[in-house]
VOLOVEX-298894 format. One record per residue (C-alpha): x, y, z. Coordinates in pm, 1 decimal. Layout:
% VOLOVEX-298894
{u=X, v=Y, w=Z}
...
END
This chain:
% VOLOVEX-298894
{u=-13497.1, v=-5751.1, w=2334.5}
{u=-13167.1, v=-5579.1, w=2527.5}
{u=-12971.4, v=-5284.9, w=2327.0}
{u=-12655.3, v=-5465.7, w=2219.4}
{u=-12923.4, v=-5834.5, w=2148.2}
{u=-13077.8, v=-5574.8, w=1849.5}
{u=-12762.4, v=-5468.2, w=1734.9}
{u=-12623.0, v=-5758.0, w=1687.3}
{u=-12950.0, v=-5848.7, w=1541.8}
{u=-12918.8, v=-5560.6, w=1324.9}
{u=-12549.1, v=-5621.9, w=1146.9}
{u=-12646.4, v=-5983.9, w=1076.3}
{u=-12931.1, v=-5841.0, w=873.2}
{u=-12779.1, v=-5597.5, w=751.9}
{u=-12499.4, v=-5852.4, w=637.8}
{u=-12696.4, v=-6085.0, w=455.1}
{u=-12852.6, v=-5777.1, w=274.8}
{u=-12527.1, v=-5688.7, w=169.7}
{u=-12373.9, v=-5997.7, w=62.7}
{u=-12718.9, v=-6037.3, w=-134.7}
{u=-12706.6, v=-5700.4, w=-230.7}
{u=-12355.1, v=-5804.8, w=-404.9}
{u=-12539.4, v=-6106.6, w=-572.3}
{u=-12715.7, v=-5885.3, w=-782.3}
{u=-12491.2, v=-5620.2, w=-890.7}
{u=-12262.5, v=-5856.4, w=-965.9}
{u=-12524.5, v=-6079.6, w=-1218.2}
{u=-12811.1, v=-5865.5, w=-1305.3}
{u=-12728.2, v=-5487.9, w=-1153.9}
{u=-12879.1, v=-5304.1, w=-894.8}
{u=-12797.6, v=-5419.6, w=-578.7}
{u=-12744.3, v=-5080.5, w=-457.0}
{u=-13053.5, v=-5004.6, w=-461.2}
{u=-13148.5, v=-5253.0, w=-178.0}
{u=-12886.4, v=-5136.4, w=78.4}
{u=-13040.6, v=-4746.6, w=163.1}
{u=-13381.0, v=-4869.4, w=285.4}
{u=-13314.7, v=-5126.7, w=507.5}
{u=-13024.4, v=-4900.1, w=687.2}
{u=-13334.5, v=-4713.1, w=676.6}
{u=-13544.0, v=-5018.8, w=832.7}
{u=-13292.6, v=-5120.6, w=1028.3}
{u=-13203.5, v=-4805.0, w=1182.6}
{u=-13506.1, v=-4597.0, w=1250.2}
{u=-13414.2, v=-4271.6, w=1418.5}
{u=-13056.9, v=-4240.8, w=1280.4}
{u=-13040.3, v=-3907.4, w=1103.3}
{u=-13014.4, v=-3979.4, w=731.9}
{u=-12741.5, v=-3815.0, w=692.1}
{u=-12562.4, v=-4095.8, w=789.1}
{u=-12741.4, v=-4347.2, w=696.3}
{u=-12632.9, v=-4199.1, w=331.2}
{u=-12287.0, v=-4166.0, w=510.8}
{u=-12289.2, v=-4532.6, w=567.2}
{u=-12392.4, v=-4608.4, w=239.0}
{u=-12174.4, v=-4398.6, w=79.2}
{u=-11885.1, v=-4633.9, w=297.5}
{u=-12081.9, v=-4995.5, w=206.8}
{u=-11985.3, v=-4842.6, w=-150.4}
{u=-11597.3, v=-4752.1, w=-148.2}
{u=-11536.2, v=-5086.7, w=59.8}
{u=-11651.1, v=-5297.6, w=-208.8}
{u=-11514.7, v=-5054.4, w=-503.8}
{u=-11166.2, v=-5039.0, w=-451.7}
{u=-11165.8, v=-5419.7, w=-564.4}
{u=-11341.5, v=-5320.3, w=-856.6}
{u=-11177.1, v=-5030.1, w=-935.5}
{u=-10844.3, v=-5220.4, w=-865.6}
{u=-10894.2, v=-5518.9, w=-1121.3}
{u=-10955.2, v=-5277.8, w=-1390.5}
{u=-10672.1, v=-5130.6, w=-1424.7}
{u=-10519.6, v=-5433.3, w=-1358.5}
{u=-10752.5, v=-5586.1, w=-1651.5}
{u=-10783.1, v=-5317.4, w=-1905.7}
{u=-10599.6, v=-4933.4, w=-1924.3}
{u=-10896.6, v=-4607.9, w=-1949.8}
{u=-10884.4, v=-4324.3, w=-2197.6}
{u=-10740.5, v=-4104.1, w=-1928.7}
{u=-10931.0, v=-3802.8, w=-2115.0}
{u=-11261.0, v=-3914.9, w=-2049.4}
{u=-11186.4, v=-3994.3, w=-1648.5}
{u=-11021.8, v=-3706.9, w=-1563.9}
{u=-11235.3, v=-3396.9, w=-1667.9}
{u=-11529.2, v=-3588.4, w=-1469.0}
{u=-11338.5, v=-3628.8, w=-1147.0}
{u=-11151.5, v=-3300.6, w=-1119.0}
{u=-11479.1, v=-3157.7, w=-1172.6}
{u=-11800.4, v=-3398.0, w=-1041.9}
{u=-11496.6, v=-3439.1, w=-673.4}
{u=-11627.7, v=-3085.0, w=-504.4}
{u=-11982.4, v=-3087.0, w=-623.1}
{u=-12010.2, v=-3465.8, w=-493.8}
{u=-11878.7, v=-3321.7, w=-159.6}
{u=-12124.9, v=-3022.5, w=-225.8}
{u=-12406.2, v=-3279.7, w=-297.6}
{u=-12298.3, v=-3500.0, w=37.0}
{u=-12307.9, v=-3107.9, w=293.8}
{u=-12693.0, v=-3033.0, w=168.3}
{u=-12796.6, v=-3326.5, w=377.3}
{u=-12755.6, v=-3107.8, w=613.6}
{u=-12967.4, v=-2794.6, w=530.2}
{u=-13224.2, v=-3045.0, w=331.7}
{u=-13526.6, v=-3105.3, w=566.7}
{u=-13615.7, v=-3523.5, w=659.5}
{u=-13997.7, v=-3477.7, w=655.8}
{u=-13993.4, v=-3458.9, w=274.2}
{u=-13623.3, v=-3583.3, w=193.2}
{u=-13738.7, v=-3915.5, w=296.6}
{u=-14035.7, v=-3928.3, w=101.1}
{u=-13849.4, v=-3793.0, w=-184.5}
{u=-13584.3, v=-4047.3, w=-148.6}
{u=-13848.9, v=-4294.1, w=-143.7}
{u=-14001.8, v=-4218.2, w=-483.8}
{u=-13682.4, v=-4248.6, w=-630.3}
{u=-13613.7, v=-4557.5, w=-527.1}
{u=-13915.9, v=-4678.9, w=-697.1}
{u=-13832.8, v=-4527.6, w=-975.7}
{u=-13510.9, v=-4638.6, w=-994.0}
{u=-13616.9, v=-4967.7, w=-959.2}
{u=-13877.3, v=-4984.7, w=-1184.3}
{u=-13677.4, v=-4839.9, w=-1457.4}
{u=-13406.9, v=-5126.7, w=-1390.3}
{u=-13649.2, v=-5393.6, w=-1386.3}
{u=-13737.2, v=-5337.8, w=-1778.2}
{u=-13422.5, v=-5172.0, w=-1941.0}
{u=-13164.5, v=-5416.6, w=-1787.5}
{u=-13096.8, v=-5466.8, w=-2137.0}
{u=-13018.5, v=-5079.2, w=-2194.2}
{u=-12702.5, v=-4925.7, w=-2313.8}
{u=-12608.7, v=-5304.1, w=-2441.0}
{u=-12523.9, v=-5218.1, w=-2798.7}
{u=-12233.5, v=-4996.0, w=-2874.7}
{u=-12384.5, v=-4636.8, w=-3071.2}
{u=-12208.0, v=-4365.1, w=-3237.2}
{u=-12096.9, v=-4119.5, w=-2962.9}
{u=-12259.6, v=-3727.7, w=-2984.9}
{u=-11989.5, v=-3539.9, w=-2885.7}
{u=-11559.2, v=-3564.0, w=-3083.8}
{u=-11231.8, v=-3381.0, w=-3029.8}
{u=-11239.2, v=-3097.8, w=-2768.3}
{u=-11542.9, v=-3140.5, w=-2681.0}
{u=-11504.1, v=-3448.4, w=-2529.5}
{u=-11315.8, v=-3311.2, w=-2167.2}
{u=-11559.3, v=-3052.5, w=-2131.3}
{u=-11837.6, v=-3291.0, w=-2232.6}
{u=-11692.4, v=-3526.3, w=-1946.0}
{u=-11659.7, v=-3231.7, w=-1660.8}
{u=-12048.9, v=-3190.6, w=-1735.8}
{u=-12128.6, v=-3516.8, w=-1662.6}
{u=-11879.9, v=-3571.0, w=-1411.7}
{u=-12085.0, v=-3232.7, w=-1207.8}
{u=-12426.3, v=-3376.3, w=-1279.6}
{u=-12341.8, v=-3671.1, w=-1091.7}
{u=-12160.9, v=-3582.8, w=-828.2}
{u=-12433.4, v=-3396.0, w=-670.1}
{u=-12648.7, v=-3631.9, w=-810.0}
{u=-12430.6, v=-3953.7, w=-633.5}
{u=-12357.1, v=-3711.8, w=-276.1}
{u=-12727.5, v=-3619.4, w=-189.4}
{u=-12909.0, v=-3972.8, w=-303.6}
{u=-12678.4, v=-4197.9, w=-418.2}
{u=-12847.4, v=-4528.0, w=-600.6}
{u=-12774.2, v=-4646.9, w=-946.9}
{u=-12505.2, v=-4339.6, w=-1027.6}
{u=-12292.6, v=-4575.6, w=-1159.0}
{u=-12529.0, v=-4776.3, w=-1387.1}
{u=-12632.9, v=-4374.6, w=-1510.2}
{u=-12298.5, v=-4279.4, w=-1574.6}
{u=-12230.5, v=-4661.1, w=-1805.3}
{u=-12591.1, v=-4497.5, w=-2049.6}
{u=-12383.2, v=-4154.1, w=-2021.5}
{u=-12030.0, v=-4262.8, w=-2141.9}
{u=-12263.4, v=-4479.3, w=-2394.7}
{u=-12431.4, v=-4233.4, w=-2539.2}
{u=-12162.7, v=-4000.2, w=-2536.5}
{u=-11842.7, v=-4142.6, w=-2672.2}
{u=-11963.2, v=-4472.4, w=-2840.2}
{u=-11802.5, v=-4708.3, w=-2580.5}
{u=-11895.3, v=-5042.7, w=-2633.4}
{u=-12085.8, v=-5174.6, w=-2294.7}
{u=-11839.2, v=-5309.7, w=-2091.5}
{u=-11539.4, v=-5027.1, w=-2155.1}
{u=-11751.6, v=-4803.8, w=-2051.1}
{u=-11883.1, v=-5017.6, w=-1733.4}
{u=-11449.8, v=-5003.8, w=-1705.0}
{u=-11486.0, v=-4625.0, w=-1710.7}
{u=-11766.6, v=-4592.2, w=-1523.1}
{u=-11607.2, v=-4761.0, w=-1211.8}
{u=-11347.0, v=-4551.3, w=-1210.4}
{u=-11544.9, v=-4204.8, w=-1203.9}
{u=-11789.3, v=-4302.0, w=-940.5}
{u=-11515.2, v=-4445.4, w=-744.8}
{u=-11312.9, v=-4094.0, w=-748.8}
{u=-11628.6, v=-3911.0, w=-707.7}
{u=-11723.3, v=-4122.3, w=-383.4}
{u=-11396.6, v=-4072.2, w=-263.6}
{u=-11524.5, v=-3732.1, w=-239.9}
{u=-11764.1, v=-3796.4, w=-32.8}
{u=-11623.7, v=-4022.0, w=180.5}
{u=-11356.3, v=-3743.9, w=308.9}
{u=-11671.1, v=-3513.6, w=387.2}
{u=-11862.2, v=-3763.9, w=580.1}
{u=-11597.9, v=-3871.1, w=688.1}
{u=-11479.7, v=-3567.9, w=785.9}
{u=-11775.3, v=-3432.6, w=1022.8}
{u=-11807.4, v=-3834.1, w=1177.2}
{u=-12166.7, v=-3906.6, w=970.6}
{u=-12067.4, v=-4331.3, w=956.8}
{u=-12160.5, v=-4628.3, w=1154.3}
{u=-11798.0, v=-4771.3, w=1087.0}
{u=-11839.6, v=-5084.5, w=1205.4}
{u=-12209.0, v=-5183.8, w=947.2}
{u=-12034.8, v=-4982.9, w=676.7}
{u=-11718.5, v=-5198.4, w=712.1}
{u=-11948.6, v=-5529.8, w=785.4}
{u=-12139.7, v=-5497.3, w=460.2}
{u=-11911.0, v=-5358.4, w=243.7}
{u=-11680.6, v=-5693.1, w=310.8}
{u=-12023.6, v=-5858.7, w=295.3}
{u=-12104.5, v=-5731.7, w=-61.6}
{u=-11747.2, v=-5835.2, w=-150.6}
{u=-11785.5, v=-6230.5, w=-105.4}
{u=-12167.6, v=-6148.5, w=-287.5}
{u=-12014.5, v=-5995.1, w=-615.9}
{u=-11749.7, v=-6347.6, w=-604.6}
{u=-12096.3, v=-6535.6, w=-550.7}
{u=-12268.7, v=-6307.2, w=-872.0}
{u=-12026.8, v=-6391.2, w=-1074.4}
{u=-12058.9, v=-6731.8, w=-1070.9}
{u=-12426.7, v=-6698.2, w=-1108.6}
{u=-12354.2, v=-6523.0, w=-1466.3}
{u=-12142.0, v=-6801.6, w=-1530.9}
{u=-12417.5, v=-7040.4, w=-1466.5}
{u=-12730.0, v=-6901.5, w=-1616.4}
{u=-12867.2, v=-6866.2, w=-1310.6}
{u=-12954.0, v=-6463.4, w=-1363.5}
{u=-13337.0, v=-6535.5, w=-1336.8}
{u=-13377.2, v=-6665.4, w=-1042.0}
{u=-13100.7, v=-6371.0, w=-922.9}
{u=-13352.2, v=-6110.6, w=-1063.0}
{u=-13687.7, v=-6279.4, w=-872.9}
{u=-13528.1, v=-6311.4, w=-575.1}
{u=-13407.1, v=-5977.4, w=-647.4}
{u=-13729.7, v=-5766.7, w=-670.5}
{u=-13904.0, v=-5967.6, w=-361.5}
{u=-13645.0, v=-5839.5, w=-138.9}
{u=-13674.9, v=-5504.2, w=-285.5}
{u=-14083.2, v=-5487.4, w=-271.8}
{u=-14068.4, v=-5582.0, w=133.2}
{u=-13784.3, v=-5372.1, w=183.4}
{u=-13931.9, v=-5060.1, w=13.9}
{u=-14247.9, v=-5160.6, w=161.2}
{u=-14085.4, v=-5161.3, w=527.6}
{u=-13880.2, v=-4791.2, w=441.3}
{u=-14304.0, v=-4659.4, w=284.1}
{u=-14430.0, v=-4808.4, w=651.2}
{u=-14271.5, v=-4600.1, w=823.9}
{u=-14269.8, v=-4307.6, w=651.9}
{u=-14604.6, v=-4277.3, w=654.7}
END
């Protein structure tokens, strides 16, 4: 097979994965866990920093539309978001820059372990955070808590990435006592803003597969539309089973390449 033909098949394969990841994200959550191993499997000789940059680009393309819908439907409490953005954005870029100094010989195995743990977490704790709780912080402590979480999740987002939005939803439920829906809206704003900071860094140094990232982003958007319809028709069980099957296949392929 020629290099051109291989590239075309890679793009078709990644477009399908991104589309299904969009369905999963909109219906049962965790679709982002599919993208990184799929990119590593499609481009096994590509540097990890470029794979992670492309993954951030995919997330960014789909995320802008999500933020726009959130801002139109529900005005956020900016006091919960702005400190996290201002403090977390530079740390998100710093996290991305660490990819240049970390050895891939141990980064990839560590990433594999993290992804397996996140997959188990996503599968076993889907309902975690669904109920409103009493806030842990109040008054003047709120901006500090927002900034602290923004910095912590910013470094994680730049260096690793998967499930950052899910972690932030749970943090907002626990720290600020938001219900799940409002926590999700605020988390989308924060994580997409921090993701923009990583995109600026990755883009400045050219660590993108531009065509692949944009194609996957568009397919992911299409998948979220289909996923929303699955939710309305009660098709979550089928989606979750297919998601776990595909996740096992992709993670297994990634592990096979490493070892």
